[in-house]
PDB file of N, H, CA, C and O in Angstrom:
ATOM      1  N   UNK A   1     -11.747 -20.554  20.512  1.00  0.00           N
ATOM      2  CA  UNK A   1     -11.915 -21.250  21.312  1.00  0.00           C
ATOM      3  C   UNK A   1      -9.814 -21.793  20.670  1.00  0.00           C
ATOM      4  O   UNK A   1      -9.173 -22.785  21.015  1.00  0.00           O
ATOM      5  N   UNK A   2      -9.360 -20.578  19.659  1.00  0.00           N
ATOM      6  H   UNK A   2      -9.881 -19.772  19.379  1.00  0.00           H
ATOM      7  CA  UNK A   2      -8.420 -20.495  20.221  1.00  0.00           C
ATOM      8  C   UNK A   2      -7.270 -21.654  20.461  1.00  0.00           C
ATOM      9  O   UNK A   2      -6.850 -22.738  20.055  1.00  0.00           O
ATOM     10  N   UNK A   3      -7.035 -20.342  21.666  1.00  0.00           N
ATOM     11  H   UNK A   3      -7.376 -19.462  21.995  1.00  0.00           H
ATOM     12  CA  UNK A   3      -6.644 -20.817  23.591  1.00  0.00           C
ATOM     13  C   UNK A   3      -5.685 -22.269  22.868  1.00  0.00           C
ATOM     14  O   UNK A   3      -4.565 -22.303  22.358  1.00  0.00           O
ATOM     15  N   UNK A   4      -7.008 -23.659  23.182  1.00  0.00           N
ATOM     16  H   UNK A   4      -7.918 -23.631  23.596  1.00  0.00           H
ATOM     17  CA  UNK A   4      -6.643 -24.846  22.953  1.00  0.00           C
ATOM     18  C   UNK A   4      -6.123 -25.621  22.200  1.00  0.00           C
ATOM     19  O   UNK A   4      -5.473 -26.665  22.160  1.00  0.00           O
ATOM     20  N   UNK A   5      -6.475 -25.015  21.725  1.00  0.00           N
ATOM     21  H   UNK A   5      -7.004 -24.167  21.758  1.00  0.00           H
ATOM     22  CA  UNK A   5      -5.518 -25.322  20.284  1.00  0.00           C
ATOM     23  C   UNK A   5      -3.764 -25.175  20.089  1.00  0.00           C
ATOM     24  O   UNK A   5      -2.788 -25.868  19.803  1.00  0.00           O
ATOM     25  N   UNK A   6      -4.158 -23.647  20.491  1.00  0.00           N
ATOM     26  H   UNK A   6      -4.951 -23.084  20.723  1.00  0.00           H
ATOM     27  CA  UNK A   6      -1.972 -23.163  21.391  1.00  0.00           C
ATOM     28  C   UNK A   6      -1.620 -23.816  22.267  1.00  0.00           C
ATOM     29  O   UNK A   6      -0.433 -23.902  22.580  1.00  0.00           O
ATOM     30  N   UNK A   7      -2.520 -24.399  22.838  1.00  0.00           N
ATOM     31  H   UNK A   7      -3.485 -24.330  22.584  1.00  0.00           H
ATOM     32  CA  UNK A   7      -1.583 -25.052  23.830  1.00  0.00           C
ATOM     33  C   UNK A   7      -1.438 -26.594  23.951  1.00  0.00           C
ATOM     34  O   UNK A   7      -0.984 -27.449  24.712  1.00  0.00           O
ATOM     35  N   UNK A   8      -2.151 -26.446  22.643  1.00  0.00           N
ATOM     36  H   UNK A   8      -2.520 -25.751  22.025  1.00  0.00           H
ATOM     37  CA  UNK A   8      -1.953 -28.487  22.024  1.00  0.00           C
ATOM     38  C   UNK A   8      -0.763 -28.119  20.962  1.00  0.00           C
ATOM     39  O   UNK A   8      -0.292 -29.101  20.389  1.00  0.00           O
ATOM     40  N   UNK A   9      -0.350 -27.168  20.704  1.00  0.00           N
ATOM     41  H   UNK A   9      -0.732 -26.370  21.170  1.00  0.00           H
ATOM     42  CA  UNK A   9       0.239 -26.896  19.367  1.00  0.00           C
ATOM     43  C   UNK A   9       1.932 -27.121  20.403  1.00  0.00           C
ATOM     44  O   UNK A   9       2.757 -27.913  19.947  1.00  0.00           O
ATOM     45  N   UNK A  10       2.172 -26.550  21.397  1.00  0.00           N
ATOM     46  H   UNK A  10       1.501 -25.907  21.767  1.00  0.00           H
ATOM     47  CA  UNK A  10       2.806 -25.901  22.943  1.00  0.00           C
ATOM     48  C   UNK A  10       3.184 -27.407  23.416  1.00  0.00           C
ATOM     49  O   UNK A  10       4.316 -27.889  23.422  1.00  0.00           O
ATOM     50  N   UNK A  11       1.757 -28.154  23.884  1.00  0.00           N
ATOM     51  H   UNK A  11       0.837 -27.761  23.880  1.00  0.00           H
ATOM     52  CA  UNK A  11       2.678 -28.978  24.544  1.00  0.00           C
ATOM     53  C   UNK A  11       3.069 -29.902  23.624  1.00  0.00           C
ATOM     54  O   UNK A  11       3.937 -30.604  24.141  1.00  0.00           O
ATOM     55  N   UNK A  12       2.766 -30.341  22.148  1.00  0.00           N
ATOM     56  H   UNK A  12       2.060 -29.770  21.728  1.00  0.00           H
ATOM     57  CA  UNK A  12       3.529 -31.031  21.620  1.00  0.00           C
ATOM     58  C   UNK A  12       4.646 -30.612  20.747  1.00  0.00           C
ATOM     59  O   UNK A  12       5.205 -31.160  19.797  1.00  0.00           O
ATOM     60  N   UNK A  13       4.908 -28.771  21.726  1.00  0.00           N
ATOM     61  H   UNK A  13       4.455 -28.326  22.498  1.00  0.00           H
ATOM     62  CA  UNK A  13       6.529 -28.869  20.947  1.00  0.00           C
ATOM     63  C   UNK A  13       7.197 -28.886  20.925  1.00  0.00           C
ATOM     64  O   UNK A  13       7.964 -29.161  20.003  1.00  0.00           O
ATOM     65  N   UNK A  14       7.487 -28.392  22.669  1.00  0.00           N
ATOM     66  H   UNK A  14       6.864 -28.168  23.418  1.00  0.00           H
ATOM     67  CA  UNK A  14       7.593 -28.868  23.806  1.00  0.00           C
ATOM     68  C   UNK A  14       8.469 -29.932  24.125  1.00  0.00           C
ATOM     69  O   UNK A  14       9.556 -29.673  24.642  1.00  0.00           O
ATOM     70  N   UNK A  15       8.138 -31.081  23.886  1.00  0.00           N
ATOM     71  H   UNK A  15       7.255 -31.291  23.465  1.00  0.00           H
ATOM     72  CA  UNK A  15       8.685 -32.931  23.772  1.00  0.00           C
ATOM     73  C   UNK A  15       8.513 -33.290  22.855  1.00  0.00           C
ATOM     74  O   UNK A  15       7.862 -34.330  22.753  1.00  0.00           O
ATOM     75  N   UNK A  16       9.119 -32.466  21.419  1.00  0.00           N
ATOM     76  H   UNK A  16       9.647 -31.621  21.501  1.00  0.00           H
ATOM     77  CA  UNK A  16       9.406 -32.469  20.512  1.00  0.00           C
ATOM     78  C   UNK A  16      11.019 -31.816  20.396  1.00  0.00           C
ATOM     79  O   UNK A  16      12.022 -32.391  19.974  1.00  0.00           O
ATOM     80  N   UNK A  17      10.911 -30.676  20.827  1.00  0.00           N
ATOM     81  H   UNK A  17      10.096 -30.209  21.169  1.00  0.00           H
ATOM     82  CA  UNK A  17      11.937 -29.261  20.837  1.00  0.00           C
ATOM     83  C   UNK A  17      13.117 -29.654  21.979  1.00  0.00           C
ATOM     84  O   UNK A  17      14.163 -29.010  21.906  1.00  0.00           O
ATOM     85  N   UNK A  18      13.001 -30.647  22.995  1.00  0.00           N
ATOM     86  H   UNK A  18      12.151 -31.171  23.054  1.00  0.00           H
ATOM     87  CA  UNK A  18      13.468 -30.937  24.146  1.00  0.00           C
ATOM     88  C   UNK A  18      14.019 -32.515  23.857  1.00  0.00           C
ATOM     89  O   UNK A  18      15.074 -32.720  23.257  1.00  0.00           O
ATOM     90  N   UNK A  19      12.937 -33.865  24.498  1.00  0.00           N
ATOM     91  H   UNK A  19      12.079 -33.699  24.985  1.00  0.00           H
ATOM     92  CA  UNK A  19      13.883 -35.576  24.788  1.00  0.00           C
ATOM     93  C   UNK A  19      13.762 -35.659  23.131  1.00  0.00           C
ATOM     94  O   UNK A  19      14.660 -36.228  22.511  1.00  0.00           O
ATOM     95  N   UNK A  20      12.577 -35.050  22.400  1.00  0.00           N
ATOM     96  H   UNK A  20      11.847 -34.588  22.904  1.00  0.00           H
ATOM     97  CA  UNK A  20      12.347 -35.802  21.386  1.00  0.00           C
ATOM     98  C   UNK A  20      14.301 -35.308  20.648  1.00  0.00           C
ATOM     99  O   UNK A  20      15.215 -36.122  20.523  1.00  0.00           O
ATOM    100  N   UNK A  21      14.362 -33.964  20.346  1.00  0.00           N
ATOM    101  H   UNK A  21      13.619 -33.303  20.447  1.00  0.00           H
ATOM    102  CA  UNK A  21      15.602 -32.869  20.302  1.00  0.00           C
ATOM    103  C   UNK A  21      16.576 -33.503  20.605  1.00  0.00           C
ATOM    104  O   UNK A  21      17.205 -33.871  19.613  1.00  0.00           O
ATOM    105  N   UNK A  22      17.126 -33.898  21.837  1.00  0.00           N
ATOM    106  H   UNK A  22      16.615 -33.599  22.643  1.00  0.00           H
ATOM    107  CA  UNK A  22      18.065 -34.303  22.542  1.00  0.00           C
ATOM    108  C   UNK A  22      18.311 -35.758  22.040  1.00  0.00           C
ATOM    109  O   UNK A  22      19.403 -36.296  22.218  1.00  0.00           O
ATOM    110  N   UNK A  23      17.214 -36.427  21.372  1.00  0.00           N
ATOM    111  H   UNK A  23      16.327 -35.990  21.228  1.00  0.00           H
ATOM    112  CA  UNK A  23      17.415 -38.057  21.210  1.00  0.00           C
ATOM    113  C   UNK A  23      17.906 -38.277  19.821  1.00  0.00           C
ATOM    114  O   UNK A  23      18.602 -39.274  19.631  1.00  0.00           O
ATOM    115  N   UNK A  24      17.600 -37.366  18.676  1.00  0.00           N
ATOM    116  H   UNK A  24      17.035 -36.556  18.830  1.00  0.00           H
ATOM    117  CA  UNK A  24      18.451 -37.166  17.726  1.00  0.00           C
ATOM    118  C   UNK A  24      19.929 -36.602  17.032  1.00  0.00           C
ATOM    119  O   UNK A  24      20.801 -36.755  16.176  1.00  0.00           O
ATOM    120  N   UNK A  25      19.523 -35.995  17.925  1.00  0.00           N
ATOM    121  H   UNK A  25      18.816 -35.871  18.620  1.00  0.00           H
ATOM    122  CA  UNK A  25      21.269 -35.651  18.203  1.00  0.00           C
ATOM    123  C   UNK A  25      22.097 -36.452  18.719  1.00  0.00           C
ATOM    124  O   UNK A  25      23.236 -36.504  18.256  1.00  0.00           O
ATOM    125  N   UNK A  26      21.897 -36.874  19.284  1.00  0.00           N
ATOM    126  H   UNK A  26      20.971 -36.831  19.660  1.00  0.00           H
ATOM    127  CA  UNK A  26      22.576 -37.969  19.576  1.00  0.00           C
ATOM    128  C   UNK A  26      23.158 -39.047  19.283  1.00  0.00           C
ATOM    129  O   UNK A  26      24.322 -39.354  19.025  1.00  0.00           O
ATOM    130  N   UNK A  27      22.166 -39.601  19.359  1.00  0.00           N
ATOM    131  H   UNK A  27      21.220 -39.352  19.569  1.00  0.00           H
ATOM    132  CA  UNK A  27      21.710 -40.443  18.082  1.00  0.00           C
ATOM    133  C   UNK A  27      21.655 -40.031  17.115  1.00  0.00           C
ATOM    134  O   UNK A  27      20.429 -40.099  17.029  1.00  0.00           O
ATOM    135  N   UNK A  28      22.082 -39.421  15.788  1.00  0.00           N
ATOM    136  H   UNK A  28      23.078 -39.366  15.858  1.00  0.00           H
ATOM    137  CA  UNK A  28      22.354 -39.245  14.647  1.00  0.00           C
ATOM    138  C   UNK A  28      20.728 -39.998  13.684  1.00  0.00           C
ATOM    139  O   UNK A  28      20.850 -40.345  12.509  1.00  0.00           O
ATOM    140  N   UNK A  29      19.565 -40.111  14.314  1.00  0.00           N
ATOM    141  H   UNK A  29      19.466 -39.829  15.269  1.00  0.00           H
ATOM    142  CA  UNK A  29      18.283 -39.921  13.375  1.00  0.00           C
ATOM    143  C   UNK A  29      17.043 -38.950  13.242  1.00  0.00           C
ATOM    144  O   UNK A  29      16.990 -37.988  14.009  1.00  0.00           O
ATOM    145  N   UNK A  30      16.231 -39.113  12.485  1.00  0.00           N
ATOM    146  H   UNK A  30      16.274 -39.894  11.862  1.00  0.00           H
ATOM    147  CA  UNK A  30      15.582 -38.503  12.823  1.00  0.00           C
ATOM    148  C   UNK A  30      13.571 -38.698  13.073  1.00  0.00           C
ATOM    149  O   UNK A  30      12.767 -39.104  12.234  1.00  0.00           O
ATOM    150  N   UNK A  31      13.300 -38.245  14.482  1.00  0.00           N
ATOM    151  H   UNK A  31      13.954 -37.916  15.164  1.00  0.00           H
ATOM    152  CA  UNK A  31      12.232 -39.116  14.489  1.00  0.00           C
ATOM    153  C   UNK A  31      10.615 -38.279  14.365  1.00  0.00           C
ATOM    154  O   UNK A  31      10.208 -38.207  15.524  1.00  0.00           O
ATOM    155  N   UNK A  32       9.924 -37.852  13.729  1.00  0.00           N
ATOM    156  H   UNK A  32      10.255 -37.910  12.787  1.00  0.00           H
ATOM    157  CA  UNK A  32       8.481 -37.495  13.156  1.00  0.00           C
ATOM    158  C   UNK A  32       7.950 -37.630  14.887  1.00  0.00           C
ATOM    159  O   UNK A  32       7.932 -38.483  15.775  1.00  0.00           O
ATOM    160  N   UNK A  33       7.432 -35.752  14.614  1.00  0.00           N
ATOM    161  H   UNK A  33       7.447 -35.059  13.893  1.00  0.00           H
ATOM    162  CA  UNK A  33       6.357 -35.033  15.699  1.00  0.00           C
ATOM    163  C   UNK A  33       5.063 -36.104  15.402  1.00  0.00           C
ATOM    164  O   UNK A  33       4.512 -36.486  14.369  1.00  0.00           O
ATOM    165  N   UNK A  34       4.836 -36.438  17.118  1.00  0.00           N
ATOM    166  H   UNK A  34       5.284 -36.128  17.956  1.00  0.00           H
ATOM    167  CA  UNK A  34       3.419 -36.880  17.345  1.00  0.00           C
ATOM    168  C   UNK A  34       2.535 -35.986  17.040  1.00  0.00           C
ATOM    169  O   UNK A  34       2.257 -35.347  18.055  1.00  0.00           O
ATOM    170  N   UNK A  35       2.369 -35.884  16.779  1.00  0.00           N
ATOM    171  H   UNK A  35       2.594 -36.403  15.955  1.00  0.00           H
ATOM    172  CA  UNK A  35       0.651 -35.138  15.760  1.00  0.00           C
ATOM    173  C   UNK A  35      -0.398 -35.142  17.263  1.00  0.00           C
ATOM    174  O   UNK A  35      -0.789 -34.155  17.887  1.00  0.00           O
ATOM    175  N   UNK A  36      -0.629 -36.403  17.513  1.00  0.00           N
ATOM    176  H   UNK A  36      -0.311 -37.204  17.006  1.00  0.00           H
ATOM    177  CA  UNK A  36      -2.038 -37.105  18.276  1.00  0.00           C
ATOM    178  C   UNK A  36      -1.698 -35.910  19.860  1.00  0.00           C
ATOM    179  O   UNK A  36      -2.525 -35.666  20.739  1.00  0.00           O
ATOM    180  N   UNK A  37       0.124 -35.226  19.760  1.00  0.00           N
ATOM    181  H   UNK A  37       0.795 -35.425  19.046  1.00  0.00           H
ATOM    182  CA  UNK A  37       0.045 -34.833  21.299  1.00  0.00           C
ATOM    183  C   UNK A  37      -0.805 -33.605  20.901  1.00  0.00           C
ATOM    184  O   UNK A  37      -1.298 -33.192  21.951  1.00  0.00           O
ATOM    185  N   UNK A  38      -1.203 -32.833  19.869  1.00  0.00           N
ATOM    186  H   UNK A  38      -0.802 -33.168  19.016  1.00  0.00           H
ATOM    187  CA  UNK A  38      -1.957 -31.649  20.194  1.00  0.00           C
ATOM    188  C   UNK A  38      -2.999 -31.865  20.287  1.00  0.00           C
ATOM    189  O   UNK A  38      -3.529 -30.914  20.861  1.00  0.00           O
ATOM    190  N   UNK A  39      -4.015 -32.957  19.940  1.00  0.00           N
ATOM    191  H   UNK A  39      -3.584 -33.730  19.473  1.00  0.00           H
ATOM    192  CA  UNK A  39      -5.234 -33.467  20.949  1.00  0.00           C
ATOM    193  C   UNK A  39      -5.028 -33.457  22.297  1.00  0.00           C
ATOM    194  O   UNK A  39      -5.758 -32.847  23.079  1.00  0.00           O
ATOM    195  N   UNK A  40      -4.308 -33.943  22.536  1.00  0.00           N
ATOM    196  H   UNK A  40      -3.715 -34.439  21.901  1.00  0.00           H
ATOM    197  CA  UNK A  40      -3.597 -34.385  24.127  1.00  0.00           C
ATOM    198  C   UNK A  40      -4.703 -32.783  25.442  1.00  0.00           C
ATOM    199  O   UNK A  40      -5.683 -32.523  26.140  1.00  0.00           O
ATOM    200  N   UNK A  41      -2.956 -32.146  24.641  1.00  0.00           N
ATOM    201  H   UNK A  41      -2.160 -32.357  24.074  1.00  0.00           H
ATOM    202  CA  UNK A  41      -2.873 -30.523  24.922  1.00  0.00           C
ATOM    203  C   UNK A  41      -3.984 -30.097  25.168  1.00  0.00           C
ATOM    204  O   UNK A  41      -4.380 -29.991  26.329  1.00  0.00           O
ATOM    205  N   UNK A  42      -4.772 -29.740  24.039  1.00  0.00           N
ATOM    206  H   UNK A  42      -4.451 -29.826  23.096  1.00  0.00           H
ATOM    207  CA  UNK A  42      -5.740 -28.763  23.319  1.00  0.00           C
ATOM    208  C   UNK A  42      -7.245 -29.951  24.496  1.00  0.00           C
ATOM    209  O   UNK A  42      -8.140 -29.291  25.024  1.00  0.00           O
ATOM    210  N   UNK A  43      -7.250 -31.191  24.657  1.00  0.00           N
ATOM    211  H   UNK A  43      -6.523 -31.727  24.228  1.00  0.00           H
ATOM    212  CA  UNK A  43      -8.039 -31.192  26.195  1.00  0.00           C
ATOM    213  C   UNK A  43      -7.946 -31.466  27.073  1.00  0.00           C
ATOM    214  O   UNK A  43      -8.622 -32.161  27.831  1.00  0.00           O
ATOM    215  N   UNK A  44      -6.735 -30.767  27.167  1.00  0.00           N
ATOM    216  H   UNK A  44      -6.186 -30.202  26.552  1.00  0.00           H
ATOM    217  CA  UNK A  44      -5.793 -30.431  29.089  1.00  0.00           C
ATOM    218  C   UNK A  44      -6.512 -29.117  28.842  1.00  0.00           C
ATOM    219  O   UNK A  44      -7.692 -28.931  29.139  1.00  0.00           O
ATOM    220  N   UNK A  45      -5.869 -28.394  28.386  1.00  0.00           N
ATOM    221  H   UNK A  45      -4.910 -28.545  28.144  1.00  0.00           H
ATOM    222  CA  UNK A  45      -6.443 -27.039  28.563  1.00  0.00           C
ATOM    223  C   UNK A  45      -8.173 -26.982  28.407  1.00  0.00           C
ATOM    224  O   UNK A  45      -8.886 -26.329  29.169  1.00  0.00           O
ATOM    225  N   UNK A  46      -8.562 -27.620  27.518  1.00  0.00           N
ATOM    226  H   UNK A  46      -7.983 -28.150  26.899  1.00  0.00           H
ATOM    227  CA  UNK A  46     -10.076 -27.491  27.633  1.00  0.00           C
ATOM    228  C   UNK A  46     -10.915 -27.659  29.141  1.00  0.00           C
ATOM    229  O   UNK A  46     -11.778 -26.993  29.714  1.00  0.00           O
ATOM    230  N   UNK A  47     -10.168 -28.925  29.445  1.00  0.00           N
ATOM    231  H   UNK A  47      -9.467 -29.466  28.979  1.00  0.00           H
ATOM    232  CA  UNK A  47     -10.158 -28.963  30.484  1.00  0.00           C
ATOM    233  C   UNK A  47      -9.682 -28.179  32.106  1.00  0.00           C
ATOM    234  O   UNK A  47     -10.444 -28.424  33.042  1.00  0.00           O
ATOM    235  N   UNK A  48      -8.903 -27.603  32.288  1.00  0.00           N
ATOM    236  H   UNK A  48      -8.284 -27.404  31.528  1.00  0.00           H
ATOM    237  CA  UNK A  48      -8.633 -26.464  32.658  1.00  0.00           C
ATOM    238  C   UNK A  48      -9.402 -25.700  32.966  1.00  0.00           C
ATOM    239  O   UNK A  48      -9.871 -25.575  34.097  1.00  0.00           O
ATOM    240  N   UNK A  49      -9.764 -24.801  31.618  1.00  0.00           N
ATOM    241  H   UNK A  49      -9.383 -24.903  30.699  1.00  0.00           H
ATOM    242  CA  UNK A  49     -10.810 -23.715  31.795  1.00  0.00           C
ATOM    243  C   UNK A  49     -11.754 -23.918  32.456  1.00  0.00           C
ATOM    244  O   UNK A  49     -12.278 -23.318  33.394  1.00  0.00           O
ATOM    245  N   UNK A  50     -12.020 -25.049  31.784  1.00  0.00           N
ATOM    246  H   UNK A  50     -11.593 -25.537  31.022  1.00  0.00           H
ATOM    247  CA  UNK A  50     -13.237 -25.432  32.102  1.00  0.00           C
ATOM    248  C   UNK A  50     -13.638 -25.420  34.316  1.00  0.00           C
ATOM    249  O   UNK A  50     -14.413 -24.811  35.053  1.00  0.00           O
ATOM    250  N   UNK A  51     -12.475 -26.548  34.508  1.00  0.00           N
ATOM    251  H   UNK A  51     -11.845 -27.043  33.909  1.00  0.00           H
ATOM    252  CA  UNK A  51     -12.450 -26.669  35.688  1.00  0.00           C
ATOM    253  C   UNK A  51     -11.926 -24.368  36.024  1.00  0.00           C
ATOM    254  O   UNK A  51     -12.438 -23.871  37.027  1.00  0.00           O
ATOM    255  N   UNK A  52     -11.312 -23.735  35.418  1.00  0.00           N
ATOM    256  H   UNK A  52     -10.896 -24.139  34.604  1.00  0.00           H
ATOM    257  CA  UNK A  52     -11.076 -22.556  35.673  1.00  0.00           C
ATOM    258  C   UNK A  52     -12.521 -21.655  36.408  1.00  0.00           C
ATOM    259  O   UNK A  52     -12.744 -20.994  37.423  1.00  0.00           O
ATOM    260  N   UNK A  53     -13.388 -22.190  34.990  1.00  0.00           N
ATOM    261  H   UNK A  53     -13.207 -22.726  34.165  1.00  0.00           H
ATOM    262  CA  UNK A  53     -14.555 -21.031  34.621  1.00  0.00           C
ATOM    263  C   UNK A  53     -15.515 -21.332  36.412  1.00  0.00           C
ATOM    264  O   UNK A  53     -16.051 -20.446  37.077  1.00  0.00           O
ATOM    265  N   UNK A  54     -15.430 -23.090  36.821  1.00  0.00           N
ATOM    266  H   UNK A  54     -14.994 -23.809  36.281  1.00  0.00           H
ATOM    267  CA  UNK A  54     -16.301 -23.674  37.332  1.00  0.00           C
ATOM    268  C   UNK A  54     -15.811 -22.655  38.699  1.00  0.00           C
ATOM    269  O   UNK A  54     -16.463 -21.851  39.366  1.00  0.00           O
ATOM    270  N   UNK A  55     -14.823 -22.952  38.748  1.00  0.00           N
ATOM    271  H   UNK A  55     -14.294 -23.605  38.206  1.00  0.00           H
ATOM    272  CA  UNK A  55     -14.090 -22.117  40.226  1.00  0.00           C
ATOM    273  C   UNK A  55     -14.192 -20.809  40.585  1.00  0.00           C
ATOM    274  O   UNK A  55     -14.004 -20.481  41.756  1.00  0.00           O
ATOM    275  N   UNK A  56     -14.603 -19.607  39.310  1.00  0.00           N
ATOM    276  H   UNK A  56     -14.756 -19.874  38.359  1.00  0.00           H
ATOM    277  CA  UNK A  56     -14.723 -18.702  39.889  1.00  0.00           C
ATOM    278  C   UNK A  56     -16.368 -18.519  39.894  1.00  0.00           C
ATOM    279  O   UNK A  56     -16.950 -17.884  40.774  1.00  0.00           O
ATOM    280  N   UNK A  57     -17.127 -19.259  38.626  1.00  0.00           N
ATOM    281  H   UNK A  57     -16.654 -19.775  37.912  1.00  0.00           H
ATOM    282  CA  UNK A  57     -18.678 -19.299  39.318  1.00  0.00           C
ATOM    283  C   UNK A  57     -18.710 -19.793  40.736  1.00  0.00           C
ATOM    284  O   UNK A  57     -19.258 -19.056  41.555  1.00  0.00           O
ATOM    285  N   UNK A  58     -18.378 -20.538  41.003  1.00  0.00           N
ATOM    286  H   UNK A  58     -17.933 -21.137  40.337  1.00  0.00           H
ATOM    287  CA  UNK A  58     -17.961 -20.846  42.973  1.00  0.00           C
ATOM    288  C   UNK A  58     -18.244 -19.072  43.873  1.00  0.00           C
ATOM    289  O   UNK A  58     -19.088 -18.383  44.445  1.00  0.00           O
ATOM    290  N   UNK A  59     -17.108 -19.105  43.513  1.00  0.00           N
ATOM    291  H   UNK A  59     -16.422 -19.664  43.048  1.00  0.00           H
ATOM    292  CA  UNK A  59     -15.998 -18.297  44.770  1.00  0.00           C
ATOM    293  C   UNK A  59     -17.541 -16.864  43.797  1.00  0.00           C
ATOM    294  O   UNK A  59     -18.694 -16.951  44.221  1.00  0.00           O
ATOM    295  N   UNK A  60     -17.348 -16.210  43.089  1.00  0.00           N
ATOM    296  H   UNK A  60     -16.411 -16.140  42.745  1.00  0.00           H
ATOM    297  CA  UNK A  60     -18.655 -15.457  42.478  1.00  0.00           C
ATOM    298  C   UNK A  60     -20.091 -15.080  43.885  1.00  0.00           C
ATOM    299  O   UNK A  60     -20.402 -14.111  44.577  1.00  0.00           O
ATOM    300  N   UNK A  61     -20.597 -16.536  43.689  1.00  0.00           N
ATOM    301  H   UNK A  61     -20.344 -17.324  43.127  1.00  0.00           H
ATOM    302  CA  UNK A  61     -21.775 -17.411  44.385  1.00  0.00           C
ATOM    303  C   UNK A  61     -21.090 -16.604  45.424  1.00  0.00           C
ATOM    304  O   UNK A  61     -21.451 -16.673  46.598  1.00  0.00           O
TER     305      UNK A  61
END
């Protein structure tokens, strides 16, 4: 189950390294990353894995 954790880290990093980074550079402030986004991304990844597994089982039967 490392995949959802990695996807959660990626989900948080994408937002932090794009929009927040541009905002920090423009306004010369330092924003902390939102670590809650790791959990949100992991939940989304687990949901996607479950849907994919369900679809695969339906197609096989």
